[in-house]
C-alpha positions, 0 to 999 in steps of 0.5 A, a space after each residue: 670849598 677854597 680854590 685856586 683859580 685854574 691856569 688851565 681846565 686840564 688839571 686832572 687832580 684838582 678836578 677829580 678831587 673837586 668832583 668827588 668832594 661835591 658828591 659826597 658833600 651833597 650825599 650828606 645833605 650839606 650845600 657847597 659854595 666855591 670860593 677863589 683865593 683872594 676872594 674869602 670876603 665873600 664869606 661875610 655875608 654867609 653863614 657857614 659851618 666850615 670850609 675845605 681849603 683846596 689850595 696848597 697856599 700857607 696863606 689861607 689857614 692864616 687868613 681863616 684863623 684870623 677871622 673865623 673860629 670854625 672848622 677848616 679842612 685842607 685837602 692835599 696840603 700841610 695842616 696847622 694842628 696848633 690852630 685847630 686846622 687839620 688835613 686829608 693827604 694822599 700817602 705819597 711815601 707808600 706809593 713811591 715805595 710801592 712803585 720802586 718795590 714793583 720796578 725792582 722785582 722786575 730787575 730794575 735797579 737804576 730807577 728815576 724819579 722825574 718831576 715837572 713841578 721842580 725839586 723845591 715845590 716837590 719837597 714841599 707837598 704834603 704828599 711826600 712823594 720825592 721823600 718817600 722815593 728817597 726812602 725806598 732806594 735807601 731801604 734797598 742800600 742805593 747809594 747817593 739816591 738823590 742822584 736818580 732825582 731829575 726835575 723840570 717844570 711845567 712849561 718845559 719844551 719837547 727838546 727839554 724833556 727830549 734831553 733830559 731822557 737821553 741823559 737818564 738812558 746814557 746814564 743807565 736808566 731803565 725805568 722811571 716814575 713820573 708823578 704827574 698825570 700829564 707827564 705820560 703824554 709829554 714824554 711819549 713824543 720825546 720817546 719817540 724822538 730818541 726810538 725808546 720803546 715802552 716797556 721794552 727799553 724802558 719801564 715807566 709808572 705814572 700817576 693815574 689819569 682817569 679815562 686817559 691811562 688805560 687808553 695809551 699805547 702801551 696802557 700805563 701802569 699807574 699810582 692812583 688817588 682814591 678820590 672818593 676815599 679822600 672826600 669822605 675821609 675830609 667830610 668824617 674830619 669835618 663831622 668830627 670837628 663839628 662835633 668837638 668844638 673845632 678839635 680832630 684827633 689827628 690828620 688822615 693819610 689815604 693810601 694809594 692804589 697801585 693799577 697793573 697794566 703793560 708799561 712795566 717789564 723785565 730790565 734788559 740789562 739783566 737779561 743782556 747780563 744773562 743772556 747765554 747767546 752771548 760768547 762772555 767771560 765770567 768776569 765780563 758778565 759780573 761787570 755787566 751786571 754791576 753796571 745794571 744797577 747804575 753807572 760806576 768808575 772802573 776802580 769801583 768795578 774792580 773793588 766790587 770784583 775784589 781785583 786790583 784796578 790795574 789788573 791787566 785781564 780786567 782791563 781787557 775784559 773793559 776794552 772787549 765790553 766797549 768794542 761789543 758796544 755793551 759799555 761805553 764811558 760817560 765821557 767818551 772825548 775825554 777818557 781821563 776825566 775824573 769824572 769819567 764812569 762806564 754805563 750800559 748802552 741801551 740795546 735794540 
């Protein structure tokens, strides 16, 4: 089993994957040895039948194919079938579609994807969770879905996370999908700094962190990787290659699990637009419903309402909603800014 040297021991994905893989290897009466990336010369005095690559580094398959004519199965990384190197991956497309659909069923339309791995690294992942998120929004006819992606880095500070969340809330965001196990622990202090409650003010779906996610406050709804199924699929694939001179029928994609707990709730923006206790006109309620899907410029709202952008009653309704603290400008200090949009103000 080839791995990168861990920078820390809190990487839940690789810890859980290695545990499941070592158990499955032993269950099938194979013996396993762990080799760090960069130490593949240690294979020179070993008698082996094949290997698993748990890195995401593309140089590993190249090094392997130059030296060995033996099966290599990659887990959580792209395959190279032309070199008889196959892969087992988690279905991130199905995972993000399930998460988006769940949030939409609660009335959320302004859903953000927040990653700690940077946009380039996220786009390169074999699980395709960022493309899956974009696909889910596109299927729901959301315009310009890429604007709902927020990409931070693992080493970002609490202040950087707080500022990113502040911008999301100001832009009308009501729900987050966070594809990193440790993200929930990182964002909770920032949410407290901003006075944001889960799920009353913001619904959150994380990636499952075993023995942690269910004990957070509130317990997190998560997308979970079935590590035992991934390990079994990897051994099946390796055995298929051993039996067929290094050739397999195809790569394997393992479906996700959606674990529903208590971090997803109804969208307050939709509730506010329909709340009978608020004294609003029909047009004012329509404006709130439109903004529940995300910020819009005043001319865009007018067009969706099939009225002129300079309609006097329309302008009065926008002013009334602003004075009531229900909506505000994205650039309040410069009302004539060409980028000016209106958004729903989060309510206590």
